[in-house]
N, CA, C and O of each residue as an XYZ file, in Angstrom:
584
protein
N     -13.458     12.198     -6.717
C     -12.060     11.903     -6.954
C     -11.951     10.538     -7.609
O     -12.224      9.522     -6.971
N     -11.561     10.503     -8.853
C     -11.437      9.203     -9.513
C     -10.175      8.471     -9.058
O      -9.098      9.053     -8.930
N     -10.351      7.178     -8.819
C      -9.221      6.291     -8.518
C      -8.969      5.502     -9.796
O      -9.877      4.878    -10.345
N      -7.726      5.537    -10.260
C      -7.365      4.953    -11.552
C      -6.199      3.983    -11.388
O      -5.454      4.044    -10.410
N      -6.054      3.079    -12.371
C      -4.834      2.276    -12.428
C      -3.695      3.183    -12.884
O      -3.879      4.028    -13.759
N      -2.530      3.003    -12.291
C      -1.364      3.806    -12.648
C      -0.915      3.499    -14.072
O      -0.849      2.342    -14.487
N      -0.612      4.552    -14.799
C      -0.021      4.415    -16.124
C       1.500      4.399    -15.966
O       2.015      4.623    -14.870
N       2.211      4.136    -17.051
C       3.680      4.207    -17.004
C       4.135      5.609    -16.605
O       5.098      5.758    -15.852
N       3.453      6.631    -17.103
C       3.800      8.017    -16.729
C       3.577      8.239    -15.242
O       4.375      8.918    -14.594
N       2.501      7.676    -14.687
C       2.246      7.798    -13.246
C       3.345      7.114    -12.449
O       3.831      7.655    -11.456
N       3.735      5.917    -12.890
C       4.782      5.185    -12.184
C       6.100      5.969    -12.190
O       6.845      5.940    -11.211
N       6.380      6.656    -13.278
C       7.597      7.486    -13.333
C       7.521      8.622    -12.319
O       8.552      9.053    -11.801
N       6.314      9.117    -12.026
C       6.154     10.140    -10.978
C       6.310      9.513     -9.584
O       6.804     10.154     -8.658
N       5.885      8.263     -9.453
C       5.870      7.598     -8.146
C       7.247      7.088     -7.737
O       7.658      7.294     -6.595
N       7.968      6.427     -8.640
C       9.216      5.746     -8.291
C      10.202      6.600     -7.483
O      10.769      6.088     -6.518
N      10.435      7.866     -7.824
C      11.400      8.636     -7.032
C      10.981      8.854     -5.575
O      11.810      9.233     -4.748
N       9.706      8.619     -5.251
C       9.194      8.887     -3.903
C       8.977      7.621     -3.082
O       8.536      7.697     -1.935
N       9.282      6.462     -3.654
C       9.018      5.217     -2.944
C       9.897      5.052     -1.704
O       9.462      4.451     -0.722
N      11.101      5.563     -1.730
C      11.968      5.488     -0.550
C      11.398      6.278      0.612
O      11.408      5.813      1.752
N      10.901      7.474      0.325
C      10.264      8.289      1.358
C       9.046      7.570      1.904
O       8.812      7.571      3.112
N       8.263      6.953      1.019
C       7.065      6.224      1.456
C       7.450      5.084      2.404
O       6.778      4.867      3.412
N       8.514      4.365      2.091
C       8.964      3.266      2.957
C       9.412      3.809      4.308
O       9.038      3.269      5.349
N      10.204      4.866      4.299
C      10.683      5.447      5.558
C       9.538      5.960      6.414
O       9.488      5.696      7.615
N       8.613      6.698      5.795
C       7.472      7.231      6.541
C       6.566      6.117      7.034
O       6.143      6.121      8.190
N       6.266      5.157      6.157
C       5.357      4.073      6.525
C       5.896      3.195      7.636
O       5.133      2.678      8.452
N       7.220      3.022      7.670
C       7.842      2.195      8.709
C       8.285      3.034      9.902
O       8.944      2.533     10.813
N       7.918      4.319      9.891
C       8.273      5.250     10.965
C       9.770      5.283     11.198
O      10.231      5.410     12.332
N      10.531      5.168     10.106
C      11.983      5.245     10.182
C      12.669      3.923     10.483
O      13.898      3.870     10.526
N      11.912      2.860     10.692
C      12.522      1.556     10.959
C      13.384      1.146      9.766
O      14.471      0.591      9.929
N      12.875      1.432      8.560
C      13.652      1.209      7.344
C      14.035      2.549      6.767
O      13.201      3.449      6.659
N      15.290      2.685      6.396
C      15.726      3.874      5.672
C      15.559      3.560      4.198
O      16.470      3.053      3.543
N      14.387      3.869      3.696
C      14.086      3.545      2.316
C      14.850      4.424      1.345
O      15.253      5.541      1.670
N      15.035      3.900      0.160
C      15.562      4.707     -0.933
C      14.744      4.358     -2.174
O      14.083      3.321     -2.227
N      14.802      5.227     -3.151
C      13.924      5.048     -4.312
C      14.254      3.798     -5.116
O      13.366      3.228     -5.750
N      15.505      3.362     -5.106
C      15.865      2.136     -5.828
C      15.208      0.941     -5.143
O      14.586      0.108     -5.802
N      15.347      0.859     -3.822
C      14.737     -0.235     -3.069
C      13.218     -0.214     -3.245
O      12.602     -1.249     -3.498
N      12.629      0.958     -3.111
C      11.179      1.087     -3.213
C      10.649      0.750     -4.595
O       9.671      0.013     -4.725
N      11.286      1.282     -5.623
C      10.800      1.004     -6.978
C      11.035     -0.455     -7.361
O      10.230     -1.034     -8.091
N      12.123     -1.061     -6.882
C      12.359     -2.484     -7.147
C      11.269     -3.345     -6.512
O      10.782     -4.293     -7.129
N      10.889     -3.013     -5.277
C       9.830     -3.750     -4.597
C       8.522     -3.599     -5.360
O       7.809     -4.579     -5.577
N       8.209     -2.383     -5.766
C       6.963     -2.129     -6.493
C       6.957     -2.892     -7.821
O       5.955     -3.512     -8.178
N       8.052     -2.847     -8.535
C       8.136     -3.537     -9.824
C       8.004     -5.052     -9.655
O       7.399     -5.717    -10.497
N       8.567     -5.603     -8.573
C       8.449     -7.045     -8.325
C       6.989     -7.435     -8.085
O       6.524     -8.456     -8.592
N       6.278     -6.632     -7.323
C       4.861     -6.913     -7.068
C       4.069     -6.821     -8.371
O       3.213     -7.664     -8.638
N       4.349     -5.807     -9.175
C       3.650     -5.639    -10.458
C       3.925     -6.832    -11.370
O       3.008     -7.344    -12.011
N       5.180     -7.280    -11.433
C       5.526     -8.445    -12.265
C       4.750     -9.691    -11.840
O       4.474    -10.568    -12.659
N       4.402     -9.764    -10.559
C       3.655    -10.914    -10.034
C       2.148    -10.673    -10.039
O       1.412    -11.323     -9.298
N       1.689     -9.742    -10.870
C       0.252     -9.504    -11.017
C      -0.313     -8.407    -10.150
O      -1.519     -8.160    -10.180
N       0.532     -7.737     -9.372
C       0.069     -6.651     -8.522
C      -0.362     -5.439     -9.324
O      -0.027     -5.302    -10.501
N      -1.092     -4.580     -8.684
C      -1.626     -3.370     -9.318
C      -1.260     -2.149     -8.483
O      -1.049     -2.237     -7.273
N      -1.192     -1.017     -9.160
C      -0.994      0.262     -8.489
C      -2.182      1.145     -8.844
O      -2.453      1.410    -10.015
N      -2.879      1.592     -7.817
C      -3.962      2.545     -7.993
C      -3.435      3.925     -7.651
O      -2.581      4.063     -6.775
N      -3.934      4.948     -8.333
C      -3.528      6.323     -8.047
C      -4.750      7.215     -7.927
O      -5.817      6.929     -8.468
N      -4.558      8.299     -7.203
C      -5.503      9.402     -7.187
C      -4.706     10.614     -7.655
O      -3.571     10.829     -7.231
N      -5.318     11.401     -8.533
C      -4.582     12.508     -9.152
C      -5.414     13.784     -9.122
O      -6.644     13.762     -9.083
N      -4.690     14.885     -9.140
C      -5.271     16.206     -9.347
C      -4.488     16.847    -10.481
O      -3.262     16.939    -10.410
N      -5.177     17.291    -11.523
C      -4.529     17.949    -12.660
C      -3.336     17.158    -13.191
O      -2.261     17.710    -13.427
N      -3.547     15.859    -13.372
C      -2.525     14.948    -13.913
C      -1.343     14.718    -12.971
O      -0.394     14.027    -13.340
N      -1.382     15.277    -11.778
C      -0.319     15.049    -10.797
C      -0.776     13.980     -9.810
O      -1.865     14.075     -9.245
N       0.059     12.963     -9.604
C      -0.254     11.914     -8.642
C      -0.232     12.513     -7.241
O       0.746     13.139     -6.832
N      -1.323     12.310     -6.516
C      -1.443     12.773     -5.129
C      -1.150     11.643     -4.139
O      -0.729     11.882     -3.008
N      -1.384     10.405     -4.591
C      -1.156      9.257     -3.733
C      -1.325      7.977     -4.527
O      -1.849      7.981     -5.641
N      -0.871      6.875     -3.934
C      -0.960      5.581     -4.600
C      -1.166      4.468     -3.588
O      -0.941      4.634     -2.389
N      -1.598      3.336     -4.107
C      -1.726      2.116     -3.326
C      -1.261      0.958     -4.191
O      -1.757      0.763     -5.300
N      -0.312      0.194     -3.681
C       0.185     -1.012     -4.332
C      -0.458     -2.213     -3.649
O      -0.376     -2.355     -2.429
N      -1.099     -3.081     -4.436
C      -1.723     -4.266     -3.853
C      -1.593     -5.453     -4.801
O      -1.314     -5.297     -5.989
N      -1.799     -6.622     -4.251
C      -1.733     -7.837     -5.056
C      -2.374     -8.993     -4.324
O      -3.025     -8.811     -3.296
N      -2.186    -10.166     -4.855
C      -2.746    -11.387     -4.283
C      -1.592    -12.260     -3.792
O      -0.603    -12.457     -4.497
N      -1.732    -12.774     -2.586
C      -0.790    -13.740     -2.022
C      -1.564    -14.993     -1.652
O      -2.792    -15.023     -1.732
N      -0.840    -16.021     -1.248
C      -1.473    -17.270     -0.834
C      -1.012    -17.617      0.573
O       0.179    -17.575      0.880
N      -1.968    -17.959      1.416
C      -1.668    -18.352      2.790
C      -0.722    -19.553      2.769
O      -0.995    -20.547      2.096
N       0.377    -19.465      3.496
C       1.391    -20.520      3.485
C       0.886    -21.835      4.060
O       1.383    -22.899      3.693
N      -0.098    -21.777      4.960
C      -0.600    -22.991      5.591
C      -1.755    -23.617      4.821
O      -1.835    -24.839      4.696
N      -2.649    -22.780      4.306
C      -3.868    -23.303      3.679
C      -3.856    -23.227      2.163
O      -4.617    -23.934      1.503
N      -3.004    -22.383      1.605
C      -2.979    -22.174      0.165
C      -4.095    -21.271     -0.333
O      -4.225    -21.057     -1.538
N      -4.900    -20.741      0.574
C      -6.031    -19.882      0.205
C      -5.508    -18.494     -0.182
O      -4.679    -17.925      0.528
N      -5.988    -17.951     -1.301
C      -5.534    -16.617     -1.707
C      -6.137    -15.522     -0.834
O      -7.248    -15.656     -0.320
N      -5.384    -14.443     -0.680
C      -5.884    -13.262      0.028
C      -5.264    -12.025     -0.608
O      -4.177    -12.079     -1.184
N      -5.963    -10.931     -0.493
C      -5.432     -9.668     -0.995
C      -4.404     -9.136     -0.026
O      -4.564     -9.238      1.191
N      -3.344     -8.567     -0.576
C      -2.332     -7.956      0.289
C      -2.112     -6.527     -0.155
O      -1.837     -6.259     -1.325
N      -2.236     -5.612      0.792
C      -2.055     -4.181      0.544
C      -0.640     -3.826      0.988
O      -0.356     -3.737      2.182
N       0.233     -3.626      0.021
C       1.657     -3.454      0.291
C       2.038     -2.048      0.713
O       2.803     -1.863      1.660
N       1.509     -1.063      0.017
C       2.050      0.281      0.190
C       0.978      1.315     -0.130
O       0.551      1.455     -1.276
N       0.556      2.028      0.896
C      -0.342      3.165      0.725
C       0.464      4.414      1.033
O       1.087      4.515      2.090
N       0.449      5.360      0.111
C       1.150      6.617      0.369
C       0.390      7.769     -0.276
O       0.042      7.724     -1.456
N       0.144      8.790      0.517
C      -0.432     10.043      0.023
C       0.566     11.137      0.376
O       0.999     11.253      1.523
N       0.925     11.935     -0.620
C       1.872     13.024     -0.365
C       1.315     13.958      0.706
O       0.113     14.221      0.746
N       2.189     14.452      1.565
C       1.777     15.249      2.726
C       0.818     16.375      2.368
O      -0.153     16.609      3.087
N       1.072     17.069      1.279
C       0.231     18.226      0.946
C      -1.172     17.831      0.496
O      -2.043     18.691      0.362
N      -1.401     16.525      0.260
C      -2.714     16.060     -0.175
C      -3.432     15.226      0.898
O      -4.491     14.656      0.637
N      -2.857     15.159      2.092
C      -3.461     14.355      3.149
C      -4.684     15.054      3.742
O      -4.892     16.252      3.548
N      -5.468     14.293      4.451
C      -6.696     14.765      5.113
C      -7.776     15.149      4.109
O      -8.629     15.986      4.404
N      -7.743     14.540      2.920
C      -8.760     14.788      1.897
C      -9.552     13.527      1.568
O     -10.420     13.548      0.695
N      -9.257     12.430      2.261
C      -9.956     11.175      2.015
C      -9.341     10.322      0.921
O      -9.900      9.288      0.554
N      -8.189     10.742      0.393
C      -7.573      9.999     -0.706
C      -7.106      8.608     -0.280
O      -7.310      7.635     -1.005
N      -6.485      8.513      0.887
C      -5.996      7.217      1.353
C      -7.132      6.225      1.531
O      -7.038      5.075      1.101
N      -8.193      6.669      2.161
C      -9.346      5.792      2.385
C      -9.981      5.379      1.060
O     -10.386      4.228      0.899
N     -10.069      6.302      0.118
C     -10.649      5.987     -1.195
C      -9.785      4.976     -1.950
O     -10.316      4.062     -2.580
N      -8.476      5.128     -1.894
C      -7.577      4.156     -2.524
C      -7.763      2.771     -1.897
O      -7.863      1.767     -2.603
N      -7.807      2.734     -0.567
C      -7.986      1.468      0.138
C      -9.307      0.809     -0.232
O      -9.348     -0.385     -0.527
N     -10.390      1.586     -0.216
C     -11.709      1.007     -0.504
C     -11.774      0.466     -1.924
O     -12.368     -0.586     -2.162
N     -11.172      1.172     -2.864
C     -11.160      0.698     -4.255
C     -10.417     -0.630     -4.365
O     -10.893     -1.554     -5.025
N      -9.258     -0.731     -3.728
C      -8.496     -1.989     -3.769
C      -9.284     -3.115     -3.109
O      -9.332     -4.227     -3.635
N      -9.895     -2.840     -1.975
C     -10.696     -3.853     -1.274
C     -11.832     -4.328     -2.176
O     -12.082     -5.529     -2.282
N     -12.512     -3.400     -2.818
C     -13.620     -3.763     -3.717
C     -13.129     -4.624     -4.878
O     -13.800     -5.579     -5.270
N     -11.961     -4.293     -5.429
C     -11.427     -5.058     -6.551
C     -10.991     -6.456     -6.117
O     -11.186     -7.426     -6.850
N     -10.409     -6.556     -4.941
C     -10.009     -7.868     -4.405
C     -11.261     -8.721     -4.178
O     -11.306     -9.890     -4.559
N     -12.259     -8.128     -3.561
C     -13.512     -8.833     -3.283
C     -14.193     -9.289     -4.571
O     -14.760    -10.380     -4.616
N     -14.144     -8.473     -5.609
C     -14.766     -8.819     -6.903
C     -14.122    -10.053     -7.528
O     -14.727    -10.705     -8.378
N     -12.895    -10.377     -7.108
C     -12.215    -11.578     -7.607
C     -12.602    -12.825     -6.811
O     -12.069    -13.909     -7.049
N     -13.526    -12.668     -5.871
C     -13.969    -13.795     -5.061
C     -13.081    -14.077     -3.869
O     -13.229    -15.107     -3.211
N     -12.166    -13.178     -3.584
C     -11.241    -13.358     -2.470
C     -11.908    -12.837     -1.200
O     -12.537    -11.779     -1.205
N     -11.762    -13.589     -0.122
C     -12.521    -13.333      1.103
C     -11.760    -12.578      2.189
O     -12.340    -12.237      3.220
N     -10.471    -12.311      1.976
C      -9.686    -11.670      3.038
C      -8.662    -10.733      2.430
O      -8.106    -11.003      1.365
N      -8.418     -9.630      3.116
C      -7.345     -8.706      2.745
C      -6.497     -8.453      3.987
O      -7.016     -8.375      5.100
N      -5.201     -8.327      3.786
C      -4.264     -8.114      4.890
C      -3.300     -6.999      4.558
O      -3.116     -6.635      3.397
N      -2.687     -6.462      5.603
C      -1.647     -5.453      5.451
C      -0.770     -5.470      6.680
O      -1.130     -6.059      7.699
N       0.364     -4.837      6.591
C       1.267     -4.663      7.718
C       1.356     -3.175      7.992
O       1.551     -2.381      7.071
N       1.215     -2.796      9.245
C       1.316     -1.388      9.615
C       2.096     -1.284     10.924
O       1.924     -2.102     11.828
N       2.938     -0.286     11.013
C       3.696     -0.048     12.232
C       2.788      0.608     13.260
O       1.960      1.455     12.926
N       2.954      0.208     14.503
C       1.980      0.501     15.540
C       1.745      1.979     15.812
O       0.670      2.317     16.307
N       2.647      2.854     15.531
C       2.449      4.293     15.749
C       2.033      5.029     14.475
O       1.892      6.252     14.492
N       1.838      4.315     13.388
C       1.478      4.937     12.117
C       0.036      5.449     12.194
O      -0.875      4.694     12.537
N      -0.166      6.706     11.880
C      -1.503      7.306     11.975
C      -2.486      6.714     10.968
O      -3.695      6.885     11.127
N      -2.005      6.029      9.945
C      -2.899      5.394      8.971
C      -3.705      4.259      9.597
O      -4.676      3.793      9.001
N      -3.323      3.816     10.771
C      -4.074      2.757     11.450
C      -5.542      3.146     11.575
O      -6.420      2.291     11.460
N      -5.812      4.404     11.806
C      -7.208      4.847     11.940
C      -7.988      4.631     10.651
O      -9.160      4.256     10.692
N      -7.351      4.863      9.505
C      -8.014      4.590      8.228
C      -8.323      3.098      8.126
O      -9.433      2.712      7.760
N      -7.334      2.263      8.452
C      -7.512      0.825      8.326
C      -8.627      0.328      9.245
O      -9.456     -0.486      8.839
N      -8.645      0.817     10.473
C      -9.699      0.417     11.410
C     -11.072      0.857     10.903
O     -12.049      0.120     11.036
N     -11.149      2.049     10.326
C     -12.438      2.537      9.832
C     -12.959      1.686      8.674
O     -14.157      1.676      8.390
N     -12.049      0.975      8.011
C     -12.432      0.091      6.904
C     -12.663     -1.350      7.371
O     -12.942     -2.232      6.559
N     -12.544     -1.584      8.685
C     -12.844     -2.898      9.242
C     -11.654     -3.803      9.492
O     -11.840     -4.960      9.869
N     -10.431     -3.315      9.295
C      -9.257     -4.135      9.580
C      -9.092     -4.268     11.093
O      -9.341     -3.328     11.848
N      -8.666     -5.454     11.512
C      -8.445     -5.751     12.924
C      -7.014     -6.244     13.121
O      -6.443     -6.907     12.255
N      -6.458     -5.911     14.264
C      -5.132     -6.401     14.614
C      -5.227     -7.897     14.891
O      -6.059     -8.341     15.682
N      -4.358     -8.677     14.224
C      -4.428    -10.127     14.384
C      -3.141    -10.754     14.911
O      -3.157    -11.909     15.335
N      -2.041    -10.031     14.895
C      -0.804    -10.605     15.410
C       0.146     -9.483     15.794
O      -0.058     -8.318     15.453
N       1.166     -9.861     16.499
C       2.219     -8.921     16.869
C       3.525     -9.520     16.363
O       3.821    -10.684     16.631
N       4.293     -8.745     15.646
C       5.610     -9.171     15.176
C       6.631     -8.524     16.099
O       6.581     -7.319     16.345
N       7.538     -9.313     16.597
C       8.534     -8.793     17.529
C       9.931     -8.957     16.921
O      10.192     -9.900     16.174
N      10.819     -8.021     17.257
C      12.194     -8.051     16.763
C      13.153     -7.923     17.940
O      12.831     -7.305     18.955
N      14.299     -8.499     17.795
C      15.395     -8.336     18.752
C      16.665     -8.118     17.955
O      16.992     -8.896     17.058
N      17.369     -7.067     18.285
C      18.641     -6.795     17.615
C      19.695     -7.749     18.131
O      19.914     -7.827     19.340
N      20.349     -8.474     17.247
C      21.408     -9.396     17.623
C      22.749     -8.787     17.252
O      23.028     -8.553     16.076
N      23.559     -8.536     18.236
C      24.853     -7.881     17.987
C      25.916     -8.887     17.661
O      27.065     -8.516     17.423
C-alpha cells in the first residue's frame, strides 16, 4: 500500500469528510463540520504541514495531517500529528498504522527527536499509537462553566 502526499484532487475528496473525522476522533466532544475541518487542515498546510494519503483505485481511503511545532518552553521543534482518519469501510487493513509510520519516519528524517499527538481516552486508535511507541504523558481536564 503506497503512502503518498495528498494532491489537490485528493484534498478535494478529503475536505467534505473533515467534520466527520473531527467528530469521530473527539468521540463527539466536538461537533465537527467540513468548513471547520477543512479550515484547520488548510491552516496547518499553510504553515508547512503535510497531508499523507493511502488510496485504492484513486479513491482516498484515509489521511494523516502532520506538521512541525515548537515547544513553548524550550523552543525545540517536534512533530505534531493533527488528524488521522481512515474511512470506516477501509479500517482494519493497517492503513492508519502505515500512515502514522510514514509521518514518523519523515519527521525523524528532518532531525526532529519527538512526535506528539492528542487522542481522546476512549478512542480505539490509542492501540495503534501505543504499538508505535507513543506513551501517555499528561492529562487534560475540562470543567463546564455555566
